[in-house]
N, C-alpha and C positions, 0 to 999 in steps of 0.2 A: 504494500500500500504506500503510495507516494504521499508524504507529509510535506505541506507547504508552510513555511514559517513566516512568510511575509508577502506583502502584495507584489513586490518585485519578483520573487520566485514564482508566484502564481502566474504573472504575466509571462515570465520566461518559459514556464512549462507549456502554456497555451501556444506560444509562438513555436516552440520546438516540436510539439506534437500535432500541429496543424499541417496537413499535407500541402496546402496551397493557400493562396489569398482568398479564394472563394470559400473554402471551408472555414477559414478564420472569420470572415465577415458574416457568414451564415449562422454563426453561433447565436443562441437566443439572447445572450447578454449584450450582444452588439445590436442595439436598437436601431430601427430605421431612422429615427430622428438624429442619432449620432452621425450616421453616414451622410444624411442630408446636410447637416450643419458643416461637416468637414468639406463637402463639395462646394458649399456656398463660400466658405472661408478661402478656398483655393481659387475662387472666381469661376467655377464651372457651373453654368446655368442648367438647371433641371426643372421640369414642371413640378408644381407642388403636390400633384397627386401620384407621383411616381411610386411604384411599389418597391419593396426592399430589393428584390432580385434585379430590378432595373438600375437601382442606385449602385448596386454591387458591380454591375457591368460597366457603369460609368467610371467607377473607381479603378477598375482593371484597365480600362482604356486610357485613363489619365496616367496611371503609373507606368504603362507601357509606352507612353509618349505619343499616343494616337490622338490626344485631345490637347488643345491649347486653351488658355484662359480667356480668349476673346472670340466672339462670334465672327466667322469669316465674312468678308465683304459680299460674297456671293449669297450668303444666307443659307448655305447648304445644310447646316446643322438642323435636324428636325427631332422633335420629341418622340419618344417611343411609347407613349401612353395614349389612351383614348380620352382626349380632352377636346373641348370645343376649339374651332379654328381660331377664334378670337384670343383664347388663352395661349394657344400654341404659338402665336405670333409674338407674344410678349416674353422677353427674357425675365425669368422669375428672380426677384430679389425682395428684400424687405419692403422697399417702397411700393412695389407692385402689390404685395400682400396688403399693405395699409390702404392703398387706393381701392383695391377690390373689396376689402372689408367695409370701408366707408360707403361705397356705392350700395352694397348690400344692406348695411345697417340702417342708413337713413331712408332708403327706399321702403324698407319694411316698416320702420317706425312711422314714417309719414303716411303710410297706407292705413294706419289705424285711425287717422283723422275721419270724423263723420262724413266729410265730403271728399275724402281721398280716394284714389284708385286702389281698389282692394287687391291684396296680394294673395297668391295661392299658398304662400308659406305662412305659418302661424306664429304670431308673436307670443313669447312666454318665457318662463324661467329656464327652459331647456337650453337657451342660448348662453346661460351664465353658469359659472361654477357655483356649487352650493354655498361656499363661503364668500361669495362676491361682495365687494364693498363699493359704495357710491358716496361721493361728496358733492353736494350741489350748492354752489355759491352764486348768489344773484344780487346785483346792485341796480335797483330800479329807483324807488323813492328813498330807500335806505338799504344798508347792507344786511344780507341774511345768509345763513348757512344751515344746511340740513345734511344729515348723515344717515345712511341706511346700510344694513348688513343682511346678507342672505339673498339668494337668487330670486326668491319670490318678491321680496320687498323692493329690490332694485328694479326688477322688471316692471312692477306695478307703478312705481314712481315715474319712470320714464314714459310708460304708457299714458299716465294721467296728464302729462304735459301736452300730449297731442290729442288724446280722446276727450278730455274734460276741459282743458284750458285752450284748446283749439290752436295750438302753436304748430308751425311747420318749420323744419330745419332746412336751410339751404347751404350746404358745406361748400367751401372753396377748395376744390381738389387740384388746383394748379400748384406749381412748385412752391410758391410762397405760403400757401394755405395748408400744406400737409407736410409733416415731418415724422419719420419712422426710424426707430433704432431698436436694436436687440440687446438685452442685458446678457452678461456672461452665463446666466442660468437658462437662457432660452425664452425669457419673457419678452414679447414684442410690445413695444410702446408706440402707440399711434396717436399723434397730436394733430387735431384738425380745427380750423377756424371757419366761421361762416356767419351768415345773417339769420335772424329769427323773424318770422312773419306770422301775422294773423290777418286773415282775409287779404286785402290789398295793401296792408300797412306793414312797413318794416319797423319792428319794435326795438331792434337793437342788434347787437352782435354777440356771438358765443364762441367759446373755446372748449373743446372736449378732448380729454386725454383718456385713452383706453389702455389697459394692460391685458394682453391676450396670451393665453397658454394653449398649446396644441393638445388635442385629446390623444392619449397614448394608445387607445384601442380603435380609433377611427381615423383613417388616413385623410389628410387634407381637411381636417376639422379643427377649428380654433374656437375656444369659448372665452367669454369675457370674465376676467378676474377682478379688475378694478375699473371704475369709472370716475373721472373728475370732470364735472361740468361747471363752467363759469359763464354767467350771462351779465352783460352790461346793457341796461336799457338806454334807448336813444335820448331820453329826457335827462340823463346824467352825463352825456357827452359834453365836451366843451362847446360853448356857443360858437356857431358858425362852422363847426366841424362837419364835414361831409362824410357820410358812410361810404368808404371804399371797400374793395374786396379785403376782408380781414386776412391777416397773415400770422403765422406762428413765428414768434421772435425768440423762442427758447433755443439754446444751443443743445447739441446732443447730450453733452455731459450733464446739463441741467435736467433733462428728462430722466437720465439715469439716477440723479440725486433724488428725484421725486419718490422713487421706489426704494431708496435707501433710508426713507423716513424723513426727508427734508421737505419743507413746504415751498411751493412756488408762488410768487406774487402774481397778481393778475396783470397781464401785459397786453391786454386788448387795447 
């Protein structure tokens, strides 16, 4: 019986007794997310829905020198998974994930408006982790702050903004209005700015920061762990100030600090 006395010896034993790269990467402890993040770190684009065996093939190609870290000018590189043509044309990275998430989230949330275009997808706590947290700060006539814990409570509070308060979110998904980073532990931070509307009136501007964590049992599925929503009403903006397309002014390191327990000031 082989007795392993430390992590280093364990790793050494695995490497020694693995017949080849494929056998090593196919081990159950080598999770799909680990391989995916490795390829992303090396600059190798892969579709987000790629299964583990396809990611392994990508690693083998990269290690054998068959892949470069940039898409060829001819655009010959093609994904090997069944994804829509629209997604296949986009080189996947964190920014793409953030943009796709925001398009999905705000379309679904706005569809809950009594006069909104109904979505086939159902809004609810299933899109959040059970221990999800939400902080809602709004500055209209006075500053207010609300906090909610739990998937059900967070889901219901967001729903009430649209369904009961008749608000509609209009995110600015241009480069200045969207910023996305990934923490060392795989938490994806998505910061988006936009305008807030009721009927034909622009009420003010908002900034929303999401913390997303991928679901370990469902490929290409991300659920919301943290929500920080800040709203500034038009009536508290400086006199004569025109509402332009809101932008995210945080630097990447500041977004990281938010999930290290530090507060971010409203920069709208």
